C-alpha positions in Angstrom: -23.2 -64.9 46.7 -27.0 -65.0 46.4 -28.8 -64.3 43.1 -29.4 -60.6 42.4 -26.9 -59.4 45.0 -24.3 -56.7 44.0 -20.8 -58.1 43.5 -18.1 -56.8 45.8 -15.2 -54.9 44.1 -12.8 -57.8 44.4 -15.4 -60.1 42.9 -16.1 -57.6 40.1 -12.4 -57.3 39.2 -11.9 -61.0 39.2 -14.1 -61.4 36.2 -12.6 -58.5 34.2 -9.2 -57.0 33.2 -6.4 -56.9 35.8 -5.9 -53.6 37.7 -2.6 -52.9 35.9 -4.4 -52.8 32.6 -6.6 -49.9 33.9 -3.5 -48.1 35.1 -1.8 -48.5 31.7 -4.9 -47.2 30.0 -4.9 -44.2 32.3 -1.3 -43.4 31.6 -1.8 -43.7 27.9 -4.7 -41.3 28.1 -2.6 -38.8 30.0 0.3 -39.2 27.5 -2.1 -38.8 24.5 -3.6 -35.7 26.1 -0.1 -34.1 26.6 1.0 -35.0 23.1 -2.2 -33.6 21.6 -1.6 -30.3 23.4 2.1 -30.3 22.4 1.3 -30.9 18.7 -1.4 -28.2 18.8 1.2 -25.8 20.3 3.7 -26.6 17.6 1.1 -26.1 14.9 0.3 -22.6 16.3 4.1 -21.9 16.5 4.7 -22.8 12.9 1.6 -20.9 11.8 3.1 -17.8 13.4 6.4 -18.5 11.7 4.6 -18.8 8.4 2.9 -15.5 8.8 6.2 -13.8 9.8 8.1 -15.2 6.9 5.5 -14.2 4.4 5.5 -10.7 5.8 9.3 -10.5 5.5 9.2 -11.8 2.0 6.6 -9.2 1.0 8.7 -6.5 2.7 11.9 -7.6 0.9 10.0 -7.7 -2.4 8.7 -4.2 -1.9 12.2 -3.0 -1.1 13.6 -4.8 -4.1 11.1 -3.0 -6.3 12.1 0.4 -4.8 15.8 -0.4 -5.3 15.2 -1.5 -8.9 13.5 1.9 -9.5 16.4 3.7 -8.0 18.9 1.6 -10.0 17.0 2.4 -13.2 17.0 6.1 -12.5 20.8 6.0 -11.7 21.5 4.2 -14.9 19.4 6.7 -17.0 21.5 9.5 -15.4 24.8 7.8 -16.2 23.8 7.0 -19.8 22.5 10.5 -20.4 25.6 12.3 -19.0 27.9 9.9 -20.8 26.1 10.6 -24.1 26.5 14.3 -23.5 30.2 13.8 -22.8 30.6 11.9 -26.1 29.0 14.7 -28.0 31.0 17.3 -26.1 34.4 15.6 -26.6 33.6 15.3 -30.3 32.8 19.0 -30.5 36.1 19.7 -28.6 38.0 17.6 -31.1 36.4 19.4 -34.0 37.2 22.8 -32.4 40.8 21.8 -31.8 40.4 21.9 -28.0 41.2 18.2 -27.6 43.6 15.9 -29.4 43.0 12.1 -28.9 46.4 11.3 -30.3 48.3 13.4 -27.9 47.9 10.9 -25.0 45.4 9.7 -22.5 42.3 11.7 -22.1 42.6 14.3 -19.2 39.5 16.2 -18.3 40.0 19.9 -18.9 37.6 22.0 -16.9 38.0 24.7 -19.6 36.2 22.5 -22.1 32.6 21.3 -22.2 33.7 17.6 -22.2 35.9 18.2 -19.1 33.1 20.1 -17.4 30.7 17.2 -18.0 33.2 14.5 -17.0 33.7 16.2 -13.6 29.9 15.7 -13.1 30.0 12.0 -13.4 28.5 10.1 -10.5 31.0 8.5 -8.2 29.6 5.0 -9.0 30.1 5.6 -12.7 33.6 7.1 -12.6 35.6 3.9 -12.0 34.0 2.3 -15.1 34.7 5.5 -17.1 38.3 5.7 -16.0 38.8 2.0 -16.9 37.2 2.6 -20.2 39.0 5.8 -21.2 42.3 4.0 -20.3 41.8 1.7 -23.3 42.0 4.8 -25.6 38.5 4.2 -27.0 38.7 7.3 -29.1 41.6 5.8 -31.1 40.8 2.1 -31.0 37.7 0.0 -31.3 39.2 -3.2 -29.8 38.0 -2.5 -26.3 34.5 -2.1 -24.8 32.1 0.1 -26.7 30.9 1.9 -23.5 31.9 1.9 -19.8 28.7 0.1 -19.0 30.1 -3.1 -20.4 32.9 -3.2 -17.9 32.8 -5.0 -14.5 33.8 -1.7 -12.8 30.3 -0.5 -13.5 28.5 -1.9 -10.5 26.0 0.5 -8.9 25.1 -0.2 -5.3 21.4 -0.2 -6.2 21.9 -3.1 -8.6 23.5 -5.1 -5.8 20.7 -4.2 -3.4 18.1 -5.5 -5.9 19.9 -8.8 -6.1 20.2 -9.1 -2.3 16.6 -8.1 -1.7 15.3 -10.5 -4.3 17.3 -13.3 -2.8 16.0 -12.3 0.7 12.4 -12.4 -0.6 13.0 -15.8 -2.1 14.6 -17.1 1.1 11.7 -15.9 3.3 9.2 -17.3 0.8 10.9 -20.7 1.0 11.0 -20.5 4.8 7.2 -19.7 4.8 6.5 -22.7 2.6 8.6 -24.9 5.0 6.6 -23.6 7.9 3.4 -24.5 6.2 4.7 -28.0 5.6 5.7 -28.4 9.2 2.4 -27.0 10.4 0.5 -29.5 8.3 2.6 -32.3 9.9 1.7 -31.1 13.4 -2.0 -30.9 12.4 -1.8 -34.6 11.4 -0.1 -35.5 14.7 -2.7 -33.5 16.6 -5.5 -35.5 14.9 -3.7 -38.8 15.5 -3.1 -38.0 19.2 -6.7 -36.9 19.6 -8.0 -40.1 18.1 -5.8 -42.1 20.4 -7.1 -40.1 23.4 -10.7 -40.8 22.4 -10.0 -44.5 21.9 -8.2 -44.7 25.2 -11.0 -42.9 27.0 -13.6 -45.2 25.3 -11.7 -48.3 26.3 -11.4 -47.1 29.9 -15.1 -46.3 30.0 -16.0 -49.7 28.6 -13.9 -51.4 31.2 -15.5 -49.4 34.0 -19.0 -50.2 32.7 -18.2 -53.9 32.8 -17.1 -53.6 36.4 -20.4 -52.0 37.4 -22.6 -54.4 35.6 
């Protein structure tokens, strides 16, 4: 070949990398591009999960606050009515309308205490019945009030616990989604760097062939 002439393709390749190296570089570039897109998609997915879980956590927290308010109001009603009953039964005893020593307490609708006891909330009645069965008007060995007994379990209290737990679970899930999303950001960066390096290597090889 004379000086200054352009080398033929076979001659150009003979002084550079083998053809299979170029093919491998092309495949690696394609794989890196696919993995980069996949990692970016996964990051977007976990970002959406994060937003959803935070929204659910906030909603559960709001509902827990509302349930807590309802539970507090129900408890105030129960305590208030119970205190009224205590005063009424004491008045009935003083008036001779009730006799604690005659047997278990039975609500008499003709007395004020009986009238009040018939107005107890359904959630309070099981605790009151369990408490009155211990003959608290004659003995101080049992619970001081029905509110100390396990039978007093308002549904609103259970709802508060469940909703608080749900808010915590969703918050933890959101944090996990953040962690996973950060991992995919790192993978996206690494795959993008690999793509750039592969493209640069291929371009460098091509420039050597032309020269």
